[in-house]
C-alpha positions as CSV (number, residue, x, y, z in Angstrom):
1,X,98.7,42.6,103.5
2,X,101.0,43.4,100.5
3,X,102.4,40.5,98.9
4,X,105.9,40.9,97.8
5,X,106.5,37.2,97.4
6,X,107.3,37.6,93.8
7,X,110.1,39.7,94.3
8,X,113.4,37.2,94.5
9,X,116.2,40.0,95.1
10,X,115.7,43.4,97.4
11,X,116.5,45.3,94.1
12,X,113.5,43.8,92.7
13,X,111.6,44.6,95.9
14,X,113.0,48.3,95.6
15,X,111.2,48.8,92.2
16,X,108.1,47.0,93.0
17,X,107.5,49.6,95.8
18,X,108.9,52.7,94.1
19,X,107.1,51.9,90.7
20,X,104.2,49.6,91.4
21,X,103.2,50.0,95.0
22,X,104.3,53.6,95.7
23,X,102.5,55.3,93.0
24,X,99.4,55.3,94.6
25,X,100.3,54.6,98.5
26,X,99.0,57.1,100.4
27,X,101.7,56.3,103.4
28,X,105.1,58.1,104.4
29,X,107.8,55.3,103.4
30,X,110.3,57.0,106.1
31,X,110.4,59.7,108.6
32,X,112.9,61.1,110.3
33,X,113.2,64.2,112.8
34,X,114.1,67.5,111.2
35,X,114.0,70.6,113.0
36,X,112.2,69.1,116.0
37,X,109.2,67.4,114.5
38,X,109.1,64.0,112.3
39,X,109.1,64.7,108.4
40,X,108.1,61.9,106.0
41,X,109.6,60.8,102.7
42,X,107.7,59.5,100.0
43,X,108.3,57.0,97.9
44,X,109.0,58.8,95.2
45,X,111.2,60.8,97.0
46,X,113.0,57.6,98.3
47,X,113.7,56.5,94.5
48,X,114.9,59.7,93.2
49,X,117.5,60.1,96.2
50,X,118.5,56.3,95.8
51,X,118.4,56.3,91.9
52,X,120.6,59.2,91.9
53,X,123.1,57.8,94.2
54,X,123.3,55.0,92.5
55,X,123.9,56.3,89.3
56,X,126.5,58.5,91.1
57,X,128.2,55.6,92.5
58,X,128.2,54.1,88.9
59,X,129.8,57.1,87.5
60,X,132.9,56.6,89.7
61,X,133.5,53.4,89.2
62,X,131.7,51.3,91.4
63,X,130.6,48.2,89.7
64,X,129.1,44.5,90.1
65,X,130.3,42.5,93.1
66,X,132.3,45.8,94.2
67,X,132.3,46.1,98.2
68,X,131.2,49.0,99.7
69,X,131.3,49.9,103.4
70,X,128.8,51.5,105.6
71,X,129.5,53.1,108.8
72,X,126.6,55.1,109.8
73,X,123.8,55.7,112.5
74,X,120.2,55.2,111.2
75,X,119.1,57.1,109.0
76,X,117.4,57.8,105.4
77,X,120.9,57.9,103.8
78,X,121.5,54.6,105.5
79,X,119.0,52.8,103.2
80,X,119.5,55.3,100.2
81,X,123.4,53.5,100.0
82,X,122.1,50.0,100.3
83,X,119.3,50.1,97.7
84,X,122.0,52.1,95.4
85,X,124.5,49.4,96.2
86,X,122.4,46.9,95.8
87,X,120.4,47.7,92.6
88,X,124.1,48.3,91.1
89,X,124.5,44.4,92.2
90,X,127.4,45.8,94.4
91,X,128.0,44.0,97.9
92,X,127.5,46.1,101.0
93,X,129.5,45.9,104.0
94,X,127.5,47.4,107.0
95,X,130.1,48.4,110.2
96,X,129.1,49.6,113.7
97,X,129.7,52.7,114.3
98,X,130.8,52.0,117.8
99,X,133.6,50.0,116.3
100,X,137.5,51.4,116.8
101,X,139.5,52.7,113.7
102,X,141.7,49.3,114.4
103,X,138.4,47.4,113.9
104,X,137.3,48.7,110.7
105,X,141.2,48.7,109.2
106,X,140.3,45.3,109.9
107,X,136.9,45.2,108.2
108,X,137.7,47.1,105.2
109,X,140.9,45.2,104.5
110,X,139.3,41.6,104.8
111,X,136.6,42.4,102.8
112,X,137.9,44.2,100.3
113,X,135.9,47.3,100.3
114,X,136.2,49.6,97.0
115,X,134.3,52.4,99.0
116,X,133.3,53.1,102.5
117,X,130.2,55.4,102.7
118,X,130.4,57.5,106.7
119,X,127.9,59.4,108.4
120,X,129.7,62.7,109.9
121,X,132.9,63.7,110.6
122,X,133.8,61.5,114.0
123,X,133.5,58.5,111.7
124,X,135.2,60.1,108.3
125,X,138.1,61.2,111.0
126,X,138.6,57.2,111.7
127,X,139.2,56.5,108.0
128,X,141.6,59.5,107.3
129,X,143.5,57.9,110.3
130,X,143.6,54.7,108.6
131,X,143.1,54.8,105.1
132,X,146.7,55.0,103.7
133,X,146.4,51.1,105.2
134,X,143.1,50.0,103.4
135,X,144.8,48.5,100.5
136,X,141.4,48.5,98.6
137,X,140.0,51.8,99.2
138,X,139.4,53.9,96.5
139,X,136.2,56.7,97.9
140,X,135.2,57.7,101.0
141,X,131.8,59.6,101.2
142,X,130.5,61.5,103.8
143,X,126.9,61.7,104.6
144,X,126.9,65.3,106.0
145,X,127.8,67.8,103.4
146,X,129.9,69.8,105.4
147,X,132.2,67.1,107.4
148,X,134.3,66.1,104.4
149,X,137.1,67.7,102.8
150,X,137.7,69.2,99.3
151,X,139.7,66.8,97.7
152,X,137.3,65.3,95.1
153,X,139.4,62.6,94.0
154,X,138.9,60.3,96.8
155,X,136.7,62.0,99.1
156,X,132.9,63.1,98.3
157,X,129.7,64.4,100.0
158,X,126.7,62.4,99.7
159,X,125.2,65.5,97.8
160,X,128.2,65.3,95.2
161,X,127.6,61.7,94.5
162,X,124.0,62.3,93.8
163,X,124.5,65.5,91.9
164,X,127.1,63.0,89.3
165,X,124.4,60.7,89.5
166,X,121.6,63.0,88.0
167,X,124.0,63.9,85.2
168,X,124.9,60.4,84.8
169,X,121.2,59.3,84.5
170,X,120.6,61.7,81.9
171,X,123.0,59.8,79.5
172,X,122.0,56.7,80.7
173,X,118.1,56.6,81.5
174,X,117.3,52.7,81.7
175,X,120.8,52.2,83.4
176,X,119.3,51.3,86.9
177,X,116.2,49.1,85.5
178,X,118.9,47.2,83.4
179,X,121.1,46.5,86.3
180,X,118.2,45.4,88.6
181,X,117.7,42.8,85.8
182,X,121.1,41.6,86.2
183,X,121.2,41.1,90.2
184,X,120.3,37.3,90.7
185,X,118.6,35.7,93.9
186,X,122.0,33.7,94.9
187,X,124.3,36.8,94.2
188,X,125.9,37.8,96.8
189,X,124.2,40.6,99.0
190,X,126.3,41.3,102.0
191,X,129.0,40.5,104.0
192,X,128.2,41.4,108.0
193,X,131.0,41.0,110.0
194,X,130.3,39.2,113.6
195,X,132.5,38.6,116.4
196,X,134.6,35.2,116.5
197,X,135.5,32.8,119.3
198,X,139.0,34.1,118.7
199,X,137.6,37.5,118.9
200,X,138.8,38.1,115.1
201,X,135.6,39.2,113.2
202,X,134.2,36.9,110.7
203,X,132.5,38.0,107.7
204,X,129.1,36.5,107.1
205,X,128.3,36.0,103.3
206,X,124.4,36.1,102.7
207,X,122.8,36.5,99.6
208,X,119.4,38.2,98.4
209,X,117.7,34.6,98.8
210,X,119.3,34.4,101.7
211,X,117.5,37.3,103.7
212,X,114.2,37.6,101.4
213,X,113.7,33.8,102.4
214,X,113.5,35.2,105.7
215,X,111.5,38.2,105.3
216,X,108.6,35.8,103.8
217,X,108.9,33.4,106.2
218,X,108.2,36.9,108.7
219,X,105.4,38.2,107.2
220,X,103.6,34.4,106.7
221,X,103.3,34.4,110.7
222,X,103.8,37.9,111.6
223,X,100.9,40.4,110.9
224,X,101.9,43.2,109.7
225,X,100.4,45.3,107.6
226,X,100.7,48.6,105.3
227,X,99.3,50.8,108.5
228,X,101.7,49.7,110.5
229,X,104.4,52.3,111.9
230,X,107.9,51.2,113.1
231,X,110.0,53.2,115.4
232,X,113.9,52.2,114.4
233,X,116.7,52.3,116.8
234,X,118.7,49.1,116.8
235,X,121.7,49.3,114.5
236,X,121.1,48.9,110.9
237,X,124.6,47.2,110.8
238,X,122.6,44.3,112.6
239,X,121.1,41.8,110.6
240,X,118.0,41.9,112.8
241,X,117.3,45.4,112.9
242,X,118.4,45.1,108.8
243,X,116.0,42.0,108.1
244,X,113.1,43.0,110.5
245,X,112.7,46.6,111.2
246,X,114.1,47.3,107.0
247,X,113.2,44.7,104.8
248,X,110.2,43.1,106.4
249,X,108.7,46.7,107.3
250,X,109.2,47.8,103.4
251,X,107.7,44.4,102.3
252,X,104.7,45.2,104.2
253,X,103.9,48.6,102.8
254,X,104.2,50.2,106.3
255,X,106.3,53.2,107.4
256,X,109.9,53.1,109.2
257,X,110.2,56.3,112.1
258,X,114.1,56.7,112.7
259,X,114.5,57.5,116.3
260,X,117.0,60.1,117.3
261,X,118.8,57.9,119.1
262,X,118.3,54.8,122.1
263,X,117.8,57.6,124.6
264,X,115.8,59.5,122.8
265,X,113.1,56.1,121.9
266,X,110.4,57.3,125.2
267,X,110.2,60.4,123.6
268,X,109.7,59.4,119.9
269,X,107.2,56.8,121.1
270,X,105.2,59.2,122.1
271,X,105.7,61.3,119.0
272,X,105.1,58.7,116.3
273,X,102.4,56.5,118.0
274,X,104.7,53.1,116.6
275,X,102.4,49.9,115.9
276,X,105.2,47.8,116.3
277,X,109.0,47.7,117.2
278,X,111.3,45.3,117.3
279,X,114.2,45.8,119.9
280,X,116.4,43.8,122.5
281,X,115.6,42.9,126.0
282,X,117.9,45.7,127.0
283,X,114.9,48.1,126.3
284,X,112.6,46.0,128.8
285,X,115.3,46.2,131.3
286,X,115.3,49.7,131.3
287,X,111.5,50.2,131.1
288,X,111.0,47.8,133.8
289,X,113.6,49.4,135.9
290,X,112.3,52.8,135.2
291,X,108.8,52.0,135.9
292,X,109.7,50.1,139.6
293,X,111.6,53.5,140.6
294,X,108.2,55.5,140.0
295,X,106.5,53.1,142.0
296,X,109.1,53.1,144.7
297,X,108.7,56.6,144.9
298,X,105.0,56.6,145.2
299,X,102.8,56.5,148.8
300,X,102.2,53.0,150.0
301,X,98.4,52.8,149.0
302,X,99.4,53.5,145.5
303,X,101.7,51.0,145.5
304,X,99.7,48.3,146.7
305,X,97.3,49.1,144.0
306,X,100.1,49.0,141.4
307,X,101.1,45.4,142.3
308,X,97.8,44.1,142.7
309,X,97.1,45.3,139.1
310,X,100.0,43.3,138.0
311,X,99.5,40.1,140.1
312,X,95.5,40.5,138.4
313,X,97.1,41.4,134.9
314,X,99.2,38.1,135.3
315,X,96.6,35.9,136.6
316,X,94.2,37.2,133.5
317,X,96.5,36.4,130.8
318,X,97.3,33.0,132.3
319,X,93.3,32.0,132.3
320,X,93.1,33.8,129.1
321,X,95.7,30.9,127.6
322,X,94.0,28.2,129.5
323,X,90.8,29.4,127.4
324,X,88.8,29.7,130.3
325,X,88.6,33.7,132.2
326,X,86.1,33.9,135.4
327,X,83.8,36.4,135.0
328,X,85.2,38.4,138.5
329,X,88.7,38.3,136.9
330,X,87.6,40.2,134.0
331,X,86.1,42.4,136.1
332,X,89.1,43.0,138.0
333,X,91.5,43.5,134.9
334,X,89.3,46.4,133.2
335,X,90.1,48.0,136.9
336,X,93.7,47.4,136.7
337,X,93.7,48.4,133.4
338,X,91.9,51.6,134.1
339,X,94.0,52.1,137.1
340,X,97.1,51.4,135.7
341,X,98.2,49.2,132.5
342,X,96.3,52.1,130.4
343,X,98.3,54.9,131.8
344,X,101.8,52.8,131.2
345,X,100.7,51.9,127.6
346,X,100.3,55.3,126.9
347,X,104.0,56.1,127.3
348,X,104.6,53.8,124.5
349,X,102.6,56.2,122.4
350,X,99.2,54.3,122.9
351,X,98.9,52.3,119.3
352,X,101.4,49.7,119.9
353,X,100.4,46.1,119.0
354,X,103.5,44.4,119.8
355,X,107.3,44.3,120.5
356,X,109.2,42.0,118.4
357,X,112.2,41.1,120.9
358,X,115.7,39.4,119.4
359,X,119.2,39.7,119.4
360,X,119.6,38.1,122.9
361,X,117.5,36.2,125.4
362,X,114.6,37.2,127.1
363,X,113.6,36.6,130.8
364,X,110.2,34.8,131.3
365,X,109.7,37.3,134.3
366,X,110.2,40.6,132.0
367,X,107.4,38.9,129.6
368,X,105.3,38.2,131.9
369,X,105.3,41.5,133.5
370,X,104.8,43.6,130.1
371,X,101.9,40.9,129.0
372,X,100.3,41.8,132.3
373,X,100.2,45.5,131.0
374,X,98.9,44.1,127.9
375,X,101.9,44.8,125.8
376,X,102.7,42.2,124.1
377,X,106.7,40.9,123.4
378,X,107.2,38.2,120.7
379,X,110.6,36.8,121.1
380,X,112.5,35.2,117.9
381,X,116.1,33.0,117.7
382,X,118.8,32.8,115.4
383,X,122.2,34.0,114.0
384,X,123.6,36.5,111.6
385,X,124.7,33.2,110.0
386,X,120.6,32.4,109.5
387,X,119.4,35.8,108.3
388,X,118.9,35.8,111.3
389,X,115.6,33.9,112.6
390,X,115.2,30.3,112.6
391,X,112.9,30.0,115.4
392,X,109.8,32.7,116.7
393,X,106.9,32.9,118.8
394,X,103.6,34.5,117.1
395,X,101.6,37.3,118.4
396,X,99.0,34.6,118.6
397,X,101.0,31.4,119.7
398,X,103.7,32.3,122.4
399,X,104.8,31.0,125.5
400,X,107.8,32.8,127.7
401,X,110.8,30.9,128.5
402,X,111.3,29.7,124.9
403,X,112.0,31.2,121.2
404,X,108.6,29.6,119.4
405,X,108.2,27.3,117.0
406,X,110.3,26.7,113.8
407,X,110.2,29.4,111.2
408,X,108.7,28.4,107.6
409,X,110.8,27.1,105.6
410,X,113.9,26.2,107.9
411,X,114.3,22.7,109.4
412,X,115.7,22.6,113.0
413,X,117.3,19.4,115.0
414,X,118.7,18.6,118.1
415,X,122.6,17.1,117.8
416,X,123.2,14.2,120.1
417,X,125.2,16.7,122.3
418,X,122.6,19.1,122.7
419,X,123.9,21.6,119.8
420,X,120.4,23.3,118.1
421,X,121.5,22.6,113.9
422,X,119.3,24.8,111.4
423,X,119.3,24.0,108.0
424,X,117.2,26.5,104.9
425,X,117.1,28.9,102.3
426,X,118.1,31.4,104.8
427,X,121.4,29.9,105.8
428,X,124.6,31.7,104.9
429,X,126.9,31.2,102.1
430,X,130.2,30.8,104.2
431,X,132.6,33.1,106.3
432,X,134.3,35.6,103.3
433,X,137.9,34.6,103.2
434,X,137.8,31.9,106.2
435,X,137.4,28.3,104.9
436,X,138.5,26.7,108.2
437,X,135.9,28.5,110.2
438,X,133.1,27.9,107.1
439,X,133.6,24.0,107.4
440,X,133.5,24.0,111.2
441,X,130.1,25.9,111.0
442,X,128.7,24.5,108.2
443,X,128.9,20.7,108.5
444,X,127.3,17.9,106.8
445,X,124.8,20.7,105.4
446,X,123.7,21.9,108.4
447,X,124.9,24.9,110.9
448,X,126.1,24.5,114.2
449,X,125.0,27.4,116.5
450,X,127.1,26.9,119.2
451,X,123.7,26.6,121.4
452,X,122.6,24.0,123.5
453,X,118.3,23.8,123.4
454,X,115.7,21.5,123.2
455,X,111.7,21.4,122.1
456,X,109.5,21.2,124.4
457,X,106.1,19.2,124.0
458,X,104.6,21.6,122.4
459,X,107.2,22.4,119.8
460,X,108.7,25.4,121.1
461,X,112.3,25.7,121.2
462,X,114.0,26.5,124.6
463,X,117.8,27.4,124.4
464,X,119.2,26.3,127.7
465,X,123.1,27.1,127.2
466,X,126.1,27.8,124.9
467,X,128.5,25.7,123.7
468,X,131.1,27.8,123.5
469,X,132.7,30.7,125.8
470,X,131.6,33.2,123.2
471,X,128.5,34.6,124.6
472,X,126.1,37.6,123.8
473,X,125.0,40.9,126.3
474,X,121.4,41.5,126.5
475,X,122.1,44.6,123.7
476,X,122.7,41.6,121.3
477,X,126.6,41.8,120.8
478,X,128.0,38.7,120.6
479,X,131.6,39.1,122.9
480,X,134.8,36.7,122.4
481,X,135.9,37.3,126.3
482,X,139.5,35.4,126.0
483,X,141.0,38.4,124.2
484,X,139.5,41.0,126.2
485,X,140.3,39.4,129.5
486,X,144.0,38.8,128.0
487,X,144.1,42.9,127.4
488,X,143.5,43.2,131.0
489,X,146.1,40.9,132.1
490,X,148.7,43.0,130.9
491,X,147.7,45.4,133.8
492,X,150.6,44.9,136.0
493,X,147.8,45.6,138.8
494,X,145.9,42.2,137.5
495,X,146.6,38.9,138.3
496,X,143.4,36.6,136.7
497,X,140.5,38.6,135.5
498,X,136.8,37.1,133.9
499,X,134.8,38.6,132.3
500,X,131.1,38.6,133.0
501,X,128.1,39.8,131.0
502,X,126.5,37.0,129.2
503,X,122.4,37.9,128.9
504,X,123.6,40.8,130.8
505,X,122.9,44.5,129.7
506,X,126.7,45.4,130.3
507,X,129.9,43.6,131.2
508,X,131.4,43.4,134.5
509,X,135.0,41.5,135.7
510,X,135.8,39.6,138.8
511,X,139.7,40.3,139.1
512,X,141.7,38.8,141.2
513,X,144.9,41.4,142.1
514,X,148.3,41.2,141.9
515,X,148.9,41.6,145.5
516,X,152.5,41.9,145.7
517,X,152.0,45.1,143.2
518,X,149.3,46.3,145.9
519,X,151.1,45.8,148.4
520,X,154.1,48.1,146.9
521,X,151.8,50.5,146.1
522,X,150.0,50.6,149.3
523,X,153.5,50.9,151.3
524,X,154.3,54.0,149.1
525,X,151.2,55.4,149.7
526,X,151.0,54.8,153.2
527,X,147.4,52.9,153.0
528,X,147.2,50.9,156.3
529,X,146.7,47.3,156.4
530,X,147.3,44.5,158.7
531,X,146.9,41.7,156.0
532,X,147.4,41.7,152.1
533,X,143.6,40.5,151.7
534,X,142.2,43.4,153.2
535,X,143.5,45.8,150.5
536,X,140.8,45.0,148.2
537,X,138.2,46.6,150.3
538,X,139.8,50.2,150.2
539,X,138.8,52.9,148.2
540,X,142.6,54.0,147.5
541,X,143.0,50.5,146.0
542,X,139.6,50.2,144.2
543,X,140.3,53.8,142.0
544,X,143.8,52.6,141.6
545,X,142.0,49.4,139.5
546,X,139.4,51.5,138.4
547,X,141.9,54.4,136.6
548,X,144.7,51.7,135.8
549,X,141.3,49.4,133.7
550,X,140.3,53.0,132.1
551,X,143.8,53.5,130.1
552,X,143.4,49.7,129.1
553,X,139.9,50.0,128.4
554,X,140.8,52.7,125.4
555,X,141.4,50.1,122.9
556,X,137.8,48.4,123.3
557,X,134.9,49.4,121.3
558,X,132.0,50.7,123.6
559,X,130.2,47.6,124.0
560,X,133.4,45.7,125.2
561,X,133.9,47.7,128.2
562,X,133.9,46.8,131.9
563,X,131.8,48.8,133.5
564,X,131.5,47.1,137.0
565,X,134.3,45.1,138.7
566,X,134.5,43.4,141.9
567,X,137.9,42.7,143.5
568,X,138.8,39.1,145.2
569,X,140.8,38.6,148.2
570,X,142.5,35.0,147.2
571,X,143.0,34.0,143.9
572,X,141.3,31.0,141.9
573,X,142.8,27.6,142.2
574,X,143.4,24.1,141.1
575,X,142.2,22.9,144.6
576,X,139.6,25.0,144.8
577,X,138.3,23.9,141.4
578,X,138.0,27.3,140.0
579,X,140.8,26.3,137.0
580,X,141.9,23.5,135.5
581,X,145.3,21.4,135.8
582,X,145.9,23.2,132.2
583,X,145.6,27.1,134.6
584,X,142.3,27.8,132.5
585,X,139.8,29.4,134.4
586,X,136.4,26.8,134.8
587,X,134.5,29.6,133.7
588,X,130.9,28.4,134.9
589,X,131.9,27.4,138.2
590,X,133.5,30.5,139.0
591,X,130.3,32.3,138.0
592,X,128.3,30.1,140.1
593,X,130.4,30.7,143.4
594,X,130.5,34.2,142.8
595,X,127.1,34.2,141.8
596,X,126.1,36.3,144.9
597,X,128.9,39.1,143.9
598,X,128.1,39.3,140.1
599,X,123.9,39.7,141.4
600,X,125.6,42.8,143.6
601,X,126.9,44.7,140.4
602,X,124.1,44.2,138.4
603,X,121.5,44.9,141.2
604,X,123.0,48.5,141.9
605,X,123.7,49.6,138.5
């Protein structure tokens, strides 16, 4: 196993990989799809691309502590940009490509970004729309050569910056090395924006030490080697993929392959034969759903064999954990493996050692299902504010339904009210230009996670609830429901609105319509009804609300949009216990009362 513990900053890690290890490495560092097949990028090619871009940035005036935003899908240029910026001592600000121009404008202004690097014309057009309102923004750099305008005073192609870098490097041959020496472990590395309880993003400030302490801890508990192949498809702007699927993968000396997109993961697994995949529960939900649909289309005899095999696999792994596998069960499991499991594992490329799951809670049922077929899912837990992992299961020490044991170097304690508190070298410095939120979150030297949890008798941490209404979808996105709900309440046809989606694949909603507005619409359009309550069951009214919501949703990012909804036939009331005396919806109570309707929306996805 490669030892990178001596690297105190990410530029030092970069220098070690490209100067020392990379000169003798036999594997590729990165791979991406080019003309229909995965092509590799060597350590030396990576160094040349990154050094040229770093020197190019320096030539146009980027210097230590400047903020540089990156808005791009996963691709080698994302990594070149990140490493180049950090080698200069600059601070990068990763932004989700799915964000609206309004959200991008807020982040660019709040972070005081001097430059923004975007992937393509779609992202470039977002910047053109808001550029005049971004006070600090001086440079826009576009990765795709043909997607940039020719005004070189402010707009550059990625390649043009690299060309400027070649000239700069010729005149300053030791520039990169000299700059790397100036970067210290407690220097700010990145500002990552995460949704707040009010919906306004907060910039999490993480230093080189914060992130690398988490990388070193991960390599201490996970067996990751130079021979490992990672398939990367979670957004690099998310701290989980950046720490686990990028910096940790780099530190191991392994190879990172960039998937063409989430929809191509199944095909890409067959092409690159990954050994480790960092992902979120949504991938397992999709795979599980697809497997069951395939099984349901099979003859009854094959279905019977499949379900027998799954039960056998579960029983086998349970006995294995207990340390006592009966001979007969071992034989049955081998038969199940030959008939069913081996075929399912082949769909992941046939070489997968384990999945690392984070970003959102994994259900025990999914964990046990995949374990039964011989695919281990290792779940961890953390926040952007903790760089991100504070607890994790291990490949040889895991328990489904928990998020594992405390990470090396991190301390966790449970507050009197049940909240999980953490401290250690991975905990953020605070929220950028947001003292109030910083003081509330970092109290008495501890990070207050907002999650409620408990340790079991074996020291495994279990998350039992969220302290605030802020929730997470199963894709790992934080959602602040109140601003979204308030947006929908501007509709003339909506009276009350409850967003649903915590630990779910997508957002849904329970809607109480404005019955007066419905009555008016029904009368005008001659929609028959005896009682007003009947209108919520009619196709015309459902389509009316659907069309109205589609207009409202244009203001939201994709992951904030409601995909399914159910119309309720009576308002929430104080008498029924659904709202408080101050007229606030009791979210948990409502979700329990209408649990059957919520489940129907997700069952029929």
